[in-house]
C-alpha positions in Angstrom: -21.6 28.8 70.9 -19.5 32.0 71.4 -16.3 30.0 71.4 -17.1 28.5 68.0 -17.8 31.9 66.5 -14.4 33.1 67.7 -12.8 30.1 66.1 -14.6 30.7 62.9 -13.6 34.3 62.8 -10.0 33.5 63.6 -10.0 30.8 60.9 -11.3 33.0 58.1 -9.0 35.9 59.1 -6.0 33.5 58.8 -7.2 32.3 55.4 -7.8 35.9 54.3 -4.3 36.9 55.3 -2.9 34.0 53.1 -5.2 34.9 50.2 -4.3 38.6 50.4 -0.6 37.8 50.5 -0.8 35.7 47.4 -3.0 38.3 45.7 -0.6 41.1 46.5 2.4 39.1 45.4 0.7 38.3 42.1 -0.3 41.9 41.3 3.2 43.1 42.1 4.9 40.3 40.1 2.6 40.9 37.1 3.1 44.6 37.2 6.8 44.7 37.9 8.6 41.5 36.8 12.0 41.2 38.3 13.5 38.5 36.1 15.3 38.2 32.8 12.3 36.2 31.6 9.7 39.0 31.9 6.9 37.1 30.1 7.1 34.1 32.4 7.2 36.3 35.4 4.1 38.2 34.3 2.3 34.9 33.6 3.2 33.6 37.1 2.1 36.9 38.5 -1.3 36.7 36.8 -1.7 33.1 38.0 -0.9 34.1 41.5 -3.3 37.0 41.2 -6.1 34.7 40.2 -5.3 32.2 42.9 -5.2 34.9 45.6 -8.4 36.4 44.3 -10.3 33.1 44.3 -9.0 32.3 47.8 -10.1 35.7 49.1 -13.5 35.4 47.6 -14.0 31.8 48.8 -12.9 32.9 52.3 -15.1 36.0 52.5 -18.3 34.5 51.2 -18.9 30.7 51.3 -16.2 29.8 53.9 -17.3 32.6 56.3 -20.9 31.4 56.0 -20.0 27.8 56.9 -20.3 26.1 53.5 -18.6 22.8 53.7 -17.3 22.8 50.1 -15.4 26.0 50.8 -13.6 24.3 53.8 -12.5 21.5 51.4 -11.5 23.9 48.7 -9.3 25.9 51.0 -7.2 22.8 51.7 -5.4 23.8 48.5 -3.5 26.4 50.5 -1.7 24.0 52.8 -1.0 21.6 49.9 0.4 24.5 47.8 2.6 25.8 50.6 3.8 22.3 51.5 4.9 21.6 47.9 6.6 25.0 47.7 8.5 24.3 50.9 9.5 20.7 50.2 10.4 21.5 46.6 12.3 24.7 47.7 10.4 26.6 45.1 10.7 30.4 44.6 10.0 33.2 45.4 12.8 33.9 47.9 15.5 31.8 49.3 14.7 31.8 53.0 11.2 30.1 52.7 10.0 31.8 55.9 6.9 33.2 54.2 6.1 29.6 53.1 6.2 28.3 56.6 4.1 31.3 57.9 1.5 30.9 55.2 1.4 27.1 55.7 0.9 27.5 59.4 -1.8 30.3 58.9 -3.7 28.1 56.4 -3.6 25.1 58.7 -4.8 27.2 61.7 -7.4 28.8 59.5 -8.8 25.4 58.6 -8.5 23.5 61.8 -9.8 26.1 64.3 -13.3 26.2 62.9 -13.5 22.5 62.0 -16.6 22.0 64.3 -18.5 24.7 62.4 -18.2 22.6 59.3 -18.5 19.2 61.0 -20.7 19.6 64.0 -21.0 16.8 66.6 -23.8 14.3 66.1 -27.2 15.6 67.0 -26.3 19.2 66.2 -27.3 20.9 63.0 -25.2 23.3 61.0 
């Protein structure tokens, strides 16, 4: 029982780091666009702000409380980071942050999997 709680906490902390990173990037990009196309950068920043905010809120409330739909919804993170990595999408040219966020999101989802899908004969 204690081990599962540790896995759950580690999982939601990993997802919280990813969501907070996206949220911070979005706020900074919306506030201080660094491109010739200022309007597009602000729009991307606002979209990232929304994505990060939704991710943080889903992580802190339904995911942390073991709601299964939140576990499924958070699979958007690894899908998002995989597409970014494979497509070599911005921001940045080194893509290290994409690998880190991809790994954090996978760890965050896989560590607490038994909390969301308990073994047969055990209730959530």
